[in-house]
C-alpha positions in Angstrom: 98.7 26.1 -49.6 95.7 24.1 -49.0 92.2 25.1 -49.9 88.8 24.1 -49.6 88.3 20.5 -50.1 91.9 19.9 -49.7 93.0 21.3 -53.1 96.3 23.1 -53.4 94.8 26.5 -54.5 97.7 28.4 -54.9 98.5 26.1 -57.8 95.1 25.7 -59.6 94.3 29.4 -59.9 90.9 31.4 -60.2 88.3 32.3 -60.8 87.2 29.5 -58.6 84.1 27.2 -59.5 80.7 28.5 -58.1 80.0 25.4 -57.0 82.3 24.7 -54.4 81.7 25.8 -50.9 84.6 28.2 -50.7 85.1 30.5 -47.7 85.3 34.3 -48.1 86.3 37.0 -46.0 85.4 40.9 -47.2 87.1 43.5 -45.8 85.1 46.8 -45.6 86.7 49.1 -43.2 85.0 52.4 -43.7 82.2 54.6 -43.2 78.5 54.1 -43.1 77.9 55.8 -46.8 80.7 53.5 -48.3 79.5 50.3 -46.8 75.7 51.0 -47.9 77.3 51.0 -51.3 79.1 48.0 -51.4 75.8 46.1 -50.2 75.2 45.1 -53.8 78.7 43.7 -54.2 78.0 41.4 -51.2 74.8 40.0 -52.7 76.0 39.4 -56.1 79.0 37.5 -54.5 76.5 35.4 -52.5 74.4 34.8 -55.6 77.6 33.7 -57.7 78.6 31.4 -54.6 75.5 29.9 -53.3 77.2 27.5 -51.0 79.9 30.2 -50.1 80.5 31.1 -46.3 80.6 35.1 -46.2 82.2 36.9 -43.5 82.5 40.7 -43.3 84.9 42.6 -41.2 83.5 46.3 -40.4 84.3 48.9 -38.2 82.3 50.0 -35.1 78.6 50.9 -35.9 78.9 50.4 -39.8 78.2 46.7 -38.7 74.3 47.6 -38.1 74.3 48.6 -41.7 74.7 45.0 -42.4 72.6 43.5 -39.6 70.0 40.8 -40.8 71.7 40.8 -44.3 70.9 37.1 -45.6 74.0 37.0 -47.6 76.2 37.1 -44.7 77.1 34.2 -42.4 79.3 36.1 -39.8 79.7 40.3 -39.3 83.4 40.6 -37.2 83.6 43.8 -35.8 86.3 46.1 -34.6 86.4 49.6 -33.4 88.8 51.9 -34.6 88.0 54.8 -32.1 88.2 52.6 -29.2 91.7 51.3 -30.4 93.1 54.7 -30.3 92.0 55.2 -26.6 93.5 51.8 -25.5 97.0 51.7 -24.6 99.9 50.0 -27.0 99.8 47.0 -25.6 96.0 46.5 -25.4 96.0 47.3 -29.1 98.6 44.8 -29.5 96.7 42.0 -27.5 93.5 42.8 -29.8 95.1 42.9 -32.7 96.8 39.2 -32.1 93.2 38.4 -30.9 91.5 39.3 -34.1 94.7 37.9 -36.3 94.1 34.7 -34.5 90.2 34.4 -35.2 90.4 35.3 -38.7 92.8 32.4 -39.2 90.8 30.1 -37.2 88.0 30.6 -40.0 90.5 29.3 -42.8 89.2 31.7 -45.2 89.8 30.6 -49.2 89.5 34.5 -50.3 89.8 37.7 -49.1 88.4 40.4 -50.8 89.7 43.8 -49.6 86.9 46.7 -51.0 88.8 49.2 -49.8 92.1 48.3 -49.6 93.3 50.6 -46.4 96.8 50.2 -45.2 94.8 48.4 -41.9 92.9 46.0 -44.1 95.8 45.1 -46.4 97.7 43.9 -43.2 95.1 42.0 -42.1 94.5 40.3 -45.9 97.7 39.5 -45.7 97.8 38.2 -42.1 94.4 36.1 -42.5 96.4 33.3 -44.1 93.9 33.3 -46.8 95.4 31.6 -50.2 93.8 34.1 -52.6 94.0 38.1 -51.3 92.5 40.4 -53.8 92.5 44.5 -53.3 93.2 47.5 -55.0 96.9 47.8 -56.4 98.4 50.4 -54.3 102.1 49.4 -55.2 103.1 52.8 -55.2 101.9 53.5 -51.5 103.6 50.4 -50.6 101.1 47.8 -49.7 99.9 46.3 -53.2 102.3 43.4 -52.7 100.4 42.2 -49.6 97.8 41.1 -52.1 98.5 38.3 -54.2 95.8 39.8 -56.7 96.6 43.3 -56.9 93.8 44.7 -59.4 94.2 48.0 -61.0 91.3 50.5 -60.8 90.4 53.2 -62.4 88.8 55.8 -60.2 87.8 58.9 -62.0 84.6 59.4 -64.0 83.0 56.1 -62.0 80.7 55.4 -59.6 82.3 53.6 -56.3 80.4 50.9 -57.0 81.6 50.4 -60.9 85.1 50.6 -59.3 84.7 47.9 -56.5 83.3 45.6 -59.5 86.8 45.4 -61.1 87.6 43.4 -58.0 84.3 40.9 -58.7 85.4 40.7 -62.3 88.9 39.7 -61.4 87.3 37.1 -58.8 84.4 35.5 -61.1 86.2 35.9 -64.2 83.0 37.4 -65.4 83.3 40.5 -67.7 80.8 43.1 -66.6 78.9 41.4 -63.8 75.9 43.4 -62.8 74.5 44.4 -59.6 71.0 45.4 -57.9 70.0 47.9 -55.6 71.3 48.9 -52.6 70.3 46.2 -49.4 69.2 47.4 -45.8 67.2 44.9 -44.0 65.0 46.3 -41.4 63.0 44.1 -39.5 58.8 44.3 -38.7 60.0 44.8 -35.1 62.2 47.7 -35.8 59.8 49.2 -38.2 57.1 49.3 -35.5 59.5 51.2 -33.4 60.1 53.7 -36.3 56.5 54.4 -36.4 56.4 55.1 -32.7 58.9 57.3 -32.6 57.4 59.1 -35.5 53.9 59.1 -33.7 55.3 61.5 -31.0 53.9 64.6 -33.1 50.1 63.8 -33.7 48.4 66.2 -36.0 46.9 66.3 -39.5 50.1 66.2 -41.8 49.4 64.0 -44.5 52.9 63.2 -45.6 56.4 63.1 -43.7 59.6 64.7 -45.2 62.6 63.8 -43.3 65.6 66.6 -43.4 69.2 65.4 -42.9 71.1 68.7 -42.6 74.1 67.7 -41.2 77.0 65.3 -42.7 80.5 64.2 -41.6 82.5 67.2 -42.8 81.5 70.9 -42.5 82.5 71.4 -46.4 79.2 69.4 -47.4 76.7 71.0 -45.3 74.3 73.2 -46.8 73.3 76.4 -44.8 71.2 75.9 -42.0 69.0 78.6 -42.8 68.3 77.5 -46.1 67.0 73.9 -44.3 64.8 76.4 -41.9 63.2 78.0 -44.9 62.7 75.0 -47.0 61.2 73.1 -44.1 58.6 75.9 -43.5 57.8 76.0 -47.2 57.7 72.1 -47.6 55.1 72.5 -44.6 53.0 75.2 -45.6 52.8 73.9 -49.7 52.2 70.2 -48.8 50.7 69.7 -45.2 53.6 68.0 -44.4 55.4 67.2 -41.2 59.1 67.8 -41.2 61.3 65.5 -39.6 64.9 66.7 -38.6 67.3 63.8 -38.6 70.7 63.2 -37.2 73.4 62.1 -34.0 74.2 63.3 -31.0 76.8 65.8 -32.5 74.1 66.9 -34.9 71.7 68.4 -32.1 72.9 71.9 -32.2 72.6 72.0 -35.6 69.1 70.9 -36.0 68.3 73.0 -32.6 69.6 76.1 -34.5 67.0 75.3 -37.4 64.1 74.8 -35.2 64.7 78.1 -33.8 64.5 79.7 -37.2 61.1 77.7 -38.2 57.8 79.0 -38.1 56.0 75.9 -37.4 58.0 73.3 -35.0 59.1 69.9 -36.7 59.9 66.8 -35.1 63.3 67.1 -33.9 64.8 63.6 -33.7 68.3 64.3 -33.9 70.4 62.1 -31.3 67.4 60.4 -30.3 67.5 57.5 -32.7 70.0 54.4 -32.6 71.3 53.7 -36.1 69.0 50.8 -36.6 66.4 53.2 -35.4 67.2 55.6 -37.7 66.8 53.3 -40.5 63.8 52.5 -39.2 62.3 56.1 -39.0 63.5 56.7 -42.7 61.6 53.7 -44.1 58.4 55.3 -42.9 59.2 58.9 -44.7 57.9 60.0 -47.9 61.0 62.3 -48.8 64.2 62.8 -47.7 66.3 65.7 -48.2 69.8 65.6 -47.2 73.4 66.7 -47.4 76.1 63.9 -49.1 76.1 61.5 -46.2 75.8 57.9 -44.7 72.1 58.4 -43.5 71.4 59.8 -47.5 72.3 56.5 -48.8 70.9 54.0 -46.1 67.7 56.5 -47.5 68.2 55.6 -50.9 68.7 51.7 -49.9 65.0 51.8 -48.4 62.1 51.1 -50.7 59.8 54.1 -49.4 61.2 57.1 -49.4 62.1 59.3 -52.4 65.7 61.1 -51.6 67.2 64.4 -52.8 70.8 64.5 -52.2 72.2 67.9 -52.3 76.2 68.0 -53.8 78.7 70.0 -54.3 80.9 68.6 -57.2 83.5 66.4 -56.1 81.2 63.5 -55.1 78.5 63.5 -58.3 80.1 60.7 -60.0 81.8 58.7 -57.5 79.0 59.1 -54.4 76.1 59.6 -56.4 72.7 58.3 -55.3 72.5 54.6 -56.4 68.8 53.5 -57.3 65.6 54.8 -59.1 64.1 56.7 -55.9 66.9 59.1 -55.6 67.8 61.8 -57.4 71.1 64.5 -57.1 71.0 68.2 -57.1 74.0 69.9 -57.8 75.4 72.9 -59.7 78.6 71.2 -60.5 79.2 69.5 -63.9 81.1 65.9 -64.8 84.1 68.2 -65.4 84.3 68.9 -61.9 83.7 65.7 -60.1 87.0 64.1 -58.7 88.0 62.3 -56.2 91.4 62.8 -55.2 93.1 66.3 -53.9 89.6 68.0 -53.2 89.4 71.5 -53.1 87.2 71.5 -50.4 86.4 75.2 -50.0 85.5 75.1 -53.8 83.3 72.2 -53.6 81.6 73.9 -50.6 81.0 77.3 -53.0 79.3 74.6 -55.4 77.1 73.3 -52.7 76.0 77.1 -51.8 75.1 77.9 -55.3 72.1 75.4 -54.6 68.9 77.6 -53.3 65.3 76.9 -51.6 64.3 77.2 -55.2 66.0 74.8 -56.8 65.4 72.1 -54.5 61.7 72.8 -54.5 61.9 72.4 -58.4 63.2 68.9 -57.4 60.7 68.2 -55.2 57.9 68.5 -57.9 60.0 66.3 -60.3 60.3 63.7 -57.3 56.9 63.5 -56.1 54.6 65.0 -59.1 51.6 63.7 -57.5 51.8 65.7 -54.5 49.1 68.4 -54.6 49.5 71.4 -53.0 47.2 72.6 -50.3 
């Protein structure tokens, strides 16, 4: 099969020379937090192939996570939720259109970062000569990659796991990555400032609380968020900002009703890009394990405290110097497969308001009470 510069790439092997204008498709069909965590991988590949062309295929709103990323030449967006609502004929039509689009790009390499069933089929259907993905042969799809890579999951962060794919492509032992990357424009920053200006009082710092999560088993009790918020307001003269999507309004409203001092409740009032802009203006963010927590960790300003059970304390630990994890679990309790969610929730509920306040002191030691 002919690849870049008319070469028969099936016979030359890999890794490819970093001087070649290689065309790489990255398949990243996963939720917001996962996509945030692979941004260092995308940046590393772009630095390794400065002449390369990079397209990233993502699902629905996660495309907004990668908007304005200078390492990406094209974002290809699918919408799995919309596809589920469509007729079987429409789904088939959309699928064929996507495959034709991918084939027109003449990709040399596909890197299937999360190696799900749909993305494995897309990797094969893209027509790329080299197809890298996790070796899931025991699940019947590893054969769709001609470079299936064994990845050890337990005891390693998600980013470290994905570096095994990069190692296989680049042929570099222990490739080094930088921090998470989210690119908010100046106009978006101004929009974030406008949203925060709706409460005009004398607070000297802003603290964001993200009380919801993608799973009920990862939601710290709302009454504790309310108690924590009141203490933070009274102790640090802070403005508390509640953040979340439209589905989180009820939870945030319940917290507001429990508080002595009204917070600024922005739940359901921001787009994902506006949420990023707001997060970037905050001094501290306290959150459950959720995509927006990783978004906050990717931004330069806020300090971040993540509230964890036990299962995610290694694979989905905060990445970066500005973020800290609070958990009652141990490394021995961390796991990624066949999670006991009720047990995980028990670990989360062992975290007290006093525990969080101690972490606040560690994260922002220069804050003066009063």
